Every structure is written in structure tokens, then in C-alpha cells.
N, C-alpha and C positions, 0 to 999 in steps of 0.2 A: 332796526336798521334793514336795509333792503339786502337780498341773499347776494345780488351781482355786486354789490358794494364790498359785502365782507370778503366775497372772493378775490376781488380786485386788490385789496388791501393786503390780502393774506399773499396773493401772489408777488405782489410789489416787494412785500417784507423778504419774501423768500429770496427774489432775485437781487436784492440789495444784501442779503447776508452772503449768497453767492459769491458778488463781486469782491465784496471784503476779504472772502476768504483766499479768493485767487490772487487778491493783490497781495496778500500777506505771503503765500506760497511763494509767489513768484520772485520777491525781494529776498526770501532767506537765501543764504549762501548754499549753494549746491556744490560747486568745485573748488578745489584748493591748489595752487600752482606754487610751487618755492622756488626761488631763484638762490641758489646757494654758490655763488660765485665770489662772496665778499665784496661788498657788502650783501649779508644774506636778508632776503625778503620774502615774505609768504604774501600770496594775493588770493584773496577769496572772491569769486564770482557767482551770480545767480544762473537760473536754468536759461536765460536770454543771453549769457556771457557778458554782462555789464560787471564790472568791478563795484563790489559793495563795501570791502574794507582791504585794507593793505597793514599790514603788520611787519616793522623793522624786527630783526630776529639778532642784531648787535647792535654796537654803538655807530660802526660806520653806515650803517643802514639808516639809524636816526638821523643821523647829519645828513644823509642824501635825501631822505624824505621830507624835511623840514619844511620845505615851501613845494612840495610836490601835490600838484591837484590830480585826483583822480575820478571826480564826481562826473557820472553820465559818460565814461569811456568805456569803450569795448576792451575786452581781456587783450586781445591781440595789439591793439594801439596803446595800451598801458605797458604791455611788454615792451614793444619799441620805443615808447618814450623813455622808459626807464634805462633801456640799454643805451639810448643817445644821452641820457643825463648821464650816466656812468661815466661814459666818453668823455665829455664835456667836463667833469670833475676829475678826470685823471683816475678813474678805479680801473679802467679798461682800455685798451688801445684800440681806435677804429679803423 
């Protein structure tokens, strides 16, 4: 094999590996925000402030989050939506 082709394949492999690792690192939970107002909710977001997981911490939270969608939402938007949902469901006064 030609030396230039080998270098090209090696460089391409390194770039792919770096891209995969960055994708994994960015999507890992980096921050945890807990709303403890009954219902108690734990929100995990990645380094880009996108919500990656929401954990209900009690039974009221499980009922509140039953149909709640958080995919591709920012942490701020998720908190605002949850606060609105709590008001609509009667958990909080708005």
C-alpha cells in the first residue's frame, strides 16, 4: 500500500475516534438540578444544558411526569414547562 494512503486511513480513523468520544462526553449528565417542592423531581442535563434524564423522586412526581416529554429541551425550558405543568395540575398556585 502506498504510504500516503496509509497516512490517510490512519488520520481518518483518529478523526472518527475523536468524534465518537466527543459525542459520548457531551451527552453524559454533567449537572443535576433537584426541584423539591412536592412533587420532587431530579433533572440531569449535559454540558450543553440539554436535559438527558428526569427522575421522579416521589409518587406525586411519577404522576406528574407520566406524559411529560423532555427530549431535546434545554434545562431552562424544562424547568419552566414543569412549573407550568404543576400549576395546571394543581400542585402549585400560579
